[in-house]
MISELUM-954384 format. One record per atom (N, C-alpha, C): residue in three letters; x, y, z. Coordinates in nm, 2 decimals. Layout:
BEGIN
<'Ala' <X Y Z>>,
...
! end
This chain:
BEGIN
<'Met' <6.12 -6.65 0.06>>,
<'Met' <6.04 -6.49 0.01>>,
<'Met' <6.00 -6.55 -0.12>>,
<'Asn' <5.90 -6.50 -0.15>>,
<'Asn' <5.82 -6.50 -0.30>>,
<'Asn' <5.85 -6.41 -0.42>>,
<'Thr' <5.87 -6.36 -0.55>>,
<'Thr' <5.88 -6.25 -0.62>>,
<'Thr' <5.78 -6.22 -0.70>>,
<'Leu' <5.76 -6.07 -0.68>>,
<'Leu' <5.67 -6.05 -0.80>>,
<'Leu' <5.69 -5.93 -0.90>>,
<'Thr' <5.67 -5.95 -0.98>>,
<'Thr' <5.72 -5.88 -1.10>>,
<'Thr' <5.62 -5.80 -1.11>>,
<'Ile' <5.60 -5.68 -1.15>>,
<'Ile' <5.51 -5.55 -1.19>>,
<'Ile' <5.60 -5.44 -1.31>>,
<'Lys' <5.55 -5.37 -1.31>>,
<'Lys' <5.54 -5.26 -1.45>>,
<'Lys' <5.56 -5.16 -1.41>>,
<'Ile' <5.64 -5.13 -1.41>>,
<'Ile' <5.59 -4.92 -1.34>>,
<'Ile' <5.65 -4.79 -1.45>>,
<'Pro' <5.60 -4.68 -1.40>>,
<'Pro' <5.65 -4.63 -1.55>>,
<'Pro' <5.81 -4.53 -1.47>>,
<'Glu' <5.84 -4.51 -1.56>>,
<'Glu' <6.01 -4.45 -1.52>>,
<'Glu' <6.02 -4.36 -1.43>>,
<'Thr' <5.91 -4.27 -1.43>>,
<'Thr' <5.94 -4.15 -1.33>>,
<'Thr' <5.91 -4.19 -1.20>>,
<'Leu' <5.79 -4.34 -1.18>>,
<'Leu' <5.78 -4.37 -1.04>>,
<'Leu' <5.90 -4.47 -1.01>>,
<'Glu' <6.00 -4.53 -1.12>>,
<'Glu' <6.09 -4.56 -1.11>>,
<'Glu' <6.23 -4.47 -1.06>>,
<'Gln' <6.19 -4.37 -1.07>>,
<'Gln' <6.36 -4.26 -1.05>>,
<'Gln' <6.29 -4.21 -0.94>>,
<'Asp' <6.17 -4.18 -0.88>>,
<'Asp' <6.12 -4.19 -0.68>>,
<'Asp' <6.15 -4.30 -0.64>>,
<'Leu' <6.15 -4.41 -0.67>>,
<'Leu' <6.15 -4.54 -0.59>>,
<'Leu' <6.31 -4.50 -0.58>>,
<'Ile' <6.37 -4.49 -0.68>>,
<'Ile' <6.53 -4.49 -0.63>>,
<'Ile' <6.58 -4.43 -0.56>>,
<'Arg' <6.53 -4.27 -0.56>>,
<'Arg' <6.60 -4.16 -0.45>>,
<'Arg' <6.52 -4.18 -0.37>>,
<'Met' <6.39 -4.23 -0.35>>,
<'Met' <6.32 -4.23 -0.17>>,
<'Met' <6.47 -4.39 -0.17>>,
<'Ser' <6.49 -4.48 -0.20>>,
<'Ser' <6.52 -4.62 -0.14>>,
<'Ser' <6.67 -4.59 -0.07>>,
<'Gln' <6.74 -4.46 -0.19>>,
<'Gln' <6.92 -4.44 -0.17>>,
<'Gln' <6.86 -4.34 -0.02>>,
<'Gln' <6.79 -4.28 -0.04>>,
<'Gln' <6.75 -4.18 0.09>>,
<'Gln' <6.74 -4.25 0.21>>,
<'Ala' <6.66 -4.36 0.27>>,
<'Ala' <6.61 -4.42 0.28>>,
<'Ala' <6.74 -4.54 0.37>>,
<'His' <6.83 -4.57 0.33>>,
<'His' <6.96 -4.68 0.29>>,
<'His' <6.90 -4.78 0.26>>,
<'Ile' <6.78 -4.79 0.17>>,
<'Ile' <6.74 -4.91 0.20>>,
<'Ile' <6.67 -5.03 0.06>>,
<'Ser' <6.71 -5.14 0.01>>,
<'Ser' <6.69 -5.13 -0.09>>,
<'Ser' <6.52 -5.11 -0.17>>,
<'Lys' <6.54 -5.14 -0.26>>,
<'Lys' <6.44 -5.06 -0.39>>,
<'Lys' <6.30 -5.18 -0.34>>,
<'Ser' <6.32 -5.30 -0.27>>,
<'Ser' <6.24 -5.46 -0.29>>,
<'Ser' <6.20 -5.40 -0.18>>,
<'Glu' <6.29 -5.35 -0.04>>,
<'Glu' <6.23 -5.37 0.10>>,
<'Glu' <6.13 -5.24 0.10>>,
<'Leu' <6.19 -5.09 0.02>>,
<'Leu' <6.08 -5.01 0.04>>,
<'Leu' <5.95 -5.00 -0.06>>,
<'Val' <5.90 -5.10 -0.14>>,
<'Val' <5.80 -5.13 -0.20>>,
<'Val' <5.78 -5.23 -0.11>>,
<'Arg' <5.81 -5.30 -0.04>>,
<'Arg' <5.75 -5.43 0.08>>,
<'Arg' <5.69 -5.34 0.19>>,
<'Gln' <5.73 -5.23 0.19>>,
<'Gln' <5.70 -5.15 0.31>>,
<'Gln' <5.58 -5.08 0.28>>,
<'Ala' <5.59 -5.01 0.16>>,
<'Ala' <5.51 -4.91 0.14>>,
<'Ala' <5.34 -5.02 0.09>>,
<'Leu' <5.37 -5.15 0.07>>,
<'Leu' <5.25 -5.23 0.00>>,
<'Leu' <5.20 -5.25 0.16>>,
<'Gln' <5.28 -5.31 0.27>>,
<'Gln' <5.22 -5.33 0.42>>,
<'Gln' <5.20 -5.24 0.49>>,
<'Ala' <5.21 -5.09 0.44>>,
<'Ala' <5.11 -5.00 0.49>>,
<'Ala' <5.05 -4.93 0.44>>,
<'Phe' <5.02 -4.97 0.30>>,
<'Phe' <4.90 -4.97 0.22>>,
<'Phe' <4.81 -5.09 0.29>>,
<'Leu' <4.80 -5.21 0.28>>,
<'Leu' <4.72 -5.29 0.32>>,
<'Leu' <4.69 -5.29 0.46>>,
<'Ala' <4.75 -5.25 0.55>>,
<'Ala' <4.72 -5.18 0.69>>,
<'Ala' <4.63 -5.08 0.66>>,
<'Arg' <4.68 -5.01 0.59>>,
<'Arg' <4.57 -4.91 0.62>>,
<'Arg' <4.37 -4.94 0.57>>,
<'Gly' <4.38 -5.06 0.50>>,
<'Gly' <4.27 -5.06 0.46>>,
<'Gly' <4.19 -5.21 0.58>>,
<'Gln' <4.26 -5.26 0.65>>,
<'Gln' <4.20 -5.34 0.74>>,
<'Gln' <4.17 -5.25 0.87>>,
<'Gly' <4.03 -5.24 0.86>>,
<'Gly' <4.00 -5.16 1.01>>,
<'Gly' <3.99 -5.02 0.96>>,
<'Ala' <4.00 -5.00 0.87>>,
<'Ala' <3.98 -4.82 0.82>>,
<'Ala' <3.78 -4.80 0.78>>,
<'Glu' <3.78 -4.69 0.83>>,
<'Glu' <3.64 -4.69 0.73>>,
<'Glu' <3.71 -4.67 0.62>>,
<'Pro' <3.54 -4.68 0.50>>,
<'Pro' <3.61 -4.65 0.39>>,
<'Pro' <3.55 -4.55 0.36>>,
<'Phe' <3.63 -4.45 0.23>>,
<'Phe' <3.63 -4.31 0.20>>,
<'Phe' <3.52 -4.26 0.20>>,
<'Val' <3.47 -4.15 0.19>>,
<'Val' <3.32 -4.08 0.20>>,
<'Val' <3.34 -4.00 0.16>>,
<'Ser' <3.34 -3.94 0.02>>,
<'Ser' <3.38 -3.78 -0.01>>,
<'Ser' <3.29 -3.68 0.08>>,
<'Ala' <3.30 -3.56 0.02>>,
<'Ala' <3.22 -3.43 0.11>>,
<'Ala' <3.14 -3.43 0.03>>,
<'Leu' <3.06 -3.49 -0.14>>,
<'Leu' <3.00 -3.49 -0.19>>,
<'Leu' <2.90 -3.59 -0.12>>,
<'Asp' <2.94 -3.70 -0.13>>,
<'Asp' <2.83 -3.82 -0.04>>,
<'Asp' <2.80 -3.77 0.10>>,
<'Gln' <2.89 -3.67 0.20>>,
<'Gln' <2.84 -3.64 0.28>>,
<'Gln' <2.69 -3.51 0.30>>,
<'Ala' <2.74 -3.45 0.15>>,
<'Ala' <2.65 -3.37 0.18>>,
<'Ala' <2.48 -3.43 0.17>>,
<'Gly' <2.47 -3.54 0.07>>,
<'Gly' <2.38 -3.56 0.01>>,
<'Gly' <2.30 -3.51 -0.04>>,
<'Glu' <2.15 -3.50 0.07>>,
<'Glu' <2.05 -3.42 -0.07>>,
<'Glu' <2.07 -3.28 -0.02>>,
<'Leu' <2.14 -3.22 0.02>>,
<'Leu' <2.23 -3.11 0.02>>,
<'Leu' <2.25 -2.99 -0.10>>,
<'Val' <2.30 -3.09 -0.15>>,
<'Val' <2.35 -3.08 -0.34>>,
<'Val' <2.26 -2.98 -0.40>>,
<'Gly' <2.22 -2.90 -0.44>>,
<'Gly' <2.15 -2.88 -0.56>>,
<'Gly' <1.99 -2.86 -0.53>>,
<'Cys' <2.01 -2.84 -0.35>>,
<'Cys' <1.91 -2.79 -0.29>>,
<'Cys' <1.86 -2.65 -0.25>>,
<'Phe' <1.96 -2.54 -0.30>>,
<'Phe' <1.93 -2.39 -0.31>>,
<'Phe' <1.90 -2.39 -0.46>>,
<'Asn' <1.77 -2.30 -0.43>>,
<'Asn' <1.78 -2.19 -0.60>>,
<'Asn' <1.80 -2.07 -0.54>>,
<'Gly' <1.88 -1.99 -0.71>>,
<'Gly' <1.88 -1.82 -0.63>>,
<'Gly' <2.04 -1.82 -0.63>>,
<'Gly' <2.08 -1.69 -0.60>>,
<'Gly' <2.21 -1.65 -0.58>>,
<'Gly' <2.31 -1.59 -0.68>>,
<'Pro' <2.42 -1.53 -0.69>>,
<'Pro' <2.46 -1.49 -0.83>>,
<'Pro' <2.51 -1.67 -0.85>>,
<'Val' <2.51 -1.65 -0.99>>,
<'Val' <2.58 -1.71 -1.06>>,
<'Val' <2.70 -1.75 -1.09>>,
<'Asp' <2.79 -1.66 -1.05>>,
<'Asp' <2.94 -1.66 -1.08>>,
<'Asp' <2.94 -1.68 -0.92>>,
<'Leu' <2.90 -1.71 -0.86>>,
<'Leu' <2.94 -1.73 -0.70>>,
<'Leu' <3.08 -1.78 -0.66>>,
<'Ser' <3.15 -1.88 -0.75>>,
<'Ser' <3.23 -1.94 -0.74>>,
<'Ser' <3.35 -1.89 -0.80>>,
<'Ser' <3.34 -1.79 -0.88>>,
<'Ser' <3.44 -1.77 -0.97>>,
<'Ser' <3.48 -1.59 -0.95>>,
<'Asn' <3.36 -1.51 -0.93>>,
<'Asn' <3.40 -1.39 -0.88>>,
<'Asn' <3.41 -1.32 -0.74>>,
<'Pro' <3.56 -1.26 -0.73>>,
<'Pro' <3.66 -1.22 -0.56>>,
<'Pro' <3.55 -1.13 -0.54>>,
<'Glu' <3.45 -1.07 -0.58>>,
<'Glu' <3.39 -0.94 -0.52>>,
<'Glu' <3.29 -1.06 -0.50>>,
<'His' <3.26 -1.17 -0.45>>,
<'His' <3.19 -1.25 -0.36>>,
<'His' <3.27 -1.25 -0.21>>,
<'Leu' <3.37 -1.25 -0.24>>,
<'Leu' <3.48 -1.29 -0.11>>,
<'Leu' <3.51 -1.14 -0.05>>,
<'Arg' <3.52 -1.07 -0.08>>,
<'Arg' <3.51 -0.94 0.03>>,
<'Arg' <3.49 -0.97 0.11>>,
<'Gly' <3.58 -0.94 0.26>>,
<'Gly' <3.61 -0.90 0.37>>,
<'Gly' <3.57 -1.07 0.43>>,
<'Phe' <3.65 -1.18 0.35>>,
<'Phe' <3.63 -1.28 0.38>>,
<'Phe' <3.80 -1.31 0.37>>,
<'Gly' <3.88 -1.35 0.48>>,
<'Gly' <4.01 -1.39 0.50>>,
<'Gly' <4.09 -1.26 0.44>>,
<'Ser' <4.18 -1.34 0.33>>,
<'Ser' <4.32 -1.20 0.29>>,
<'Ser' <4.31 -1.15 0.13>>,
<'Val' <4.10 -1.16 0.07>>,
<'Val' <4.09 -1.14 -0.03>>,
<'Val' <4.01 -1.04 -0.03>>,
! end
């Protein structure tokens, strides 16, 4: 087996230690499993497409409406629990 040395922040190391203890596996095994899962997800998976990319030409095509639509709770009266 080959060896790979990486530098990680202390917080990530603490998370790694905690997770390896919970799973009862070594840190190396946990990192191998995480790396395999990450690489497998990239194979054959469709590329990430954001909501902005999907909306395409619709973004910015509306003129008018209240300028505080996203920040004024009054506009949400009657929707959900607001």
